C-alpha positions in Angstrom: -16.2 22.1 -48.6 -17.5 23.7 -45.7 -18.7 20.1 -44.4 -14.7 19.2 -45.4 -13.6 22.0 -43.2 -16.3 21.0 -40.2 -15.0 17.7 -40.2 -11.5 18.8 -39.7 -12.0 21.3 -36.9 -14.3 18.7 -34.9 -11.3 16.2 -35.9 -8.6 18.8 -34.6 -11.2 19.4 -31.3 -11.5 15.7 -30.5 -7.5 14.9 -30.8 -7.0 18.7 -28.5 -9.2 16.7 -25.9 -7.5 13.4 -26.2 -4.2 14.5 -26.0 -5.3 17.1 -23.0 -6.6 13.7 -21.0 -3.5 12.2 -21.9 -1.4 14.7 -20.3 -3.6 15.1 -17.3 -2.7 11.6 -16.8 0.5 11.9 -16.8 0.7 15.0 -15.3 -0.6 13.0 -11.8 1.8 10.5 -11.8 0.3 7.6 -13.7 0.5 5.6 -17.3 -2.0 5.7 -19.5 -2.2 2.1 -19.0 -2.5 1.8 -15.6 -5.7 4.5 -15.8 -7.5 2.5 -17.8 -6.6 -0.9 -16.1 -8.1 1.4 -12.7 -11.0 2.2 -15.1 -11.8 -1.4 -15.7 -10.9 -2.8 -12.0 -14.1 -0.2 -11.2 -16.2 -2.0 -13.4 -15.1 -5.2 -11.6 -15.5 -3.4 -7.7 -18.9 -3.0 -8.4 -19.8 -6.2 -9.8 -17.7 -7.7 -6.9 -19.4 -5.7 -4.4 -22.5 -6.3 -5.5 -21.9 -10.4 -5.7 -20.2 -10.4 -2.1 -23.3 -8.7 -0.7 -25.5 -11.3 -2.5 -23.9 -14.1 -1.9 -22.4 -15.1 2.1 -21.5 -18.6 1.4 -19.2 -19.2 -1.3 -18.3 -22.5 -3.0 -14.6 -23.4 -3.1 -14.6 -22.8 -7.5 -16.5 -19.3 -6.2 -13.7 -18.2 -3.9 -11.0 -19.2 -6.2 -12.5 -16.7 -8.9 -13.4 -14.1 -6.7 -9.7 -13.8 -5.4 -8.6 -13.7 -8.8 -10.9 -10.8 -9.6 -9.8 -9.4 -6.1 -6.6 -10.0 -6.7 -7.0 -7.8 -10.0 -8.8 -4.9 -8.4 -6.0 -4.1 -5.9 -2.8 -4.3 -7.9 -5.2 -2.1 -10.6 -6.4 0.1 -7.5 -2.8 0.4 -5.9 -1.2 1.5 -9.0 -3.5 4.7 -9.2 -3.3 7.9 -6.8 -5.9 7.5 -3.4 -7.8 10.6 -4.5 -9.0 8.8 -7.7 -10.8 5.9 -5.7 -12.5 7.8 -3.0 -15.4 7.5 -3.3 -15.0 3.6 -3.9 -13.7 3.4 -0.4 -16.4 1.3 1.1 -16.7 -0.4 -1.7 -13.3 -1.1 -1.8 -13.4 -2.3 2.1 -16.2 -4.4 2.0 -13.9 -6.7 -0.8 -11.0 -6.8 1.1 -12.7 -7.7 4.0 -14.6 -10.8 2.0 -10.9 -11.1 0.6 -9.3 -11.8 4.2 -12.5 -14.0 5.3 -12.1 -16.4 2.0 -8.3 -16.2 2.4 -8.4 -17.3 6.2 -11.2 -20.0 5.8 -9.2 -21.4 2.5 -6.1 -21.3 4.6 -7.5 -23.1 8.4 -8.9 -25.5 6.2 -5.6 -26.6 4.1 
């Protein structure tokens, strides 16, 4: 009996925390889906940042993949308030600069 009561209390607390988190996301003016895509894009940003530092010259296939992933990141970061990603600003700008360089090289080669 006590076990069932403890489980019910824990489930209620978890659901309350989840509802509060969703409420906070909504109050920030975002959709939960946008916030989730931002969280995934944040992870991808870290990977692309490490990749962009490691490799100066990219093959054409790597360039296409880099541009595609960078577009996804830019779209996700554009949907959330800037205050959420102040810490990632330097990495974001590094990816943006690399993105611009690749776009310019590809445009010049065509």
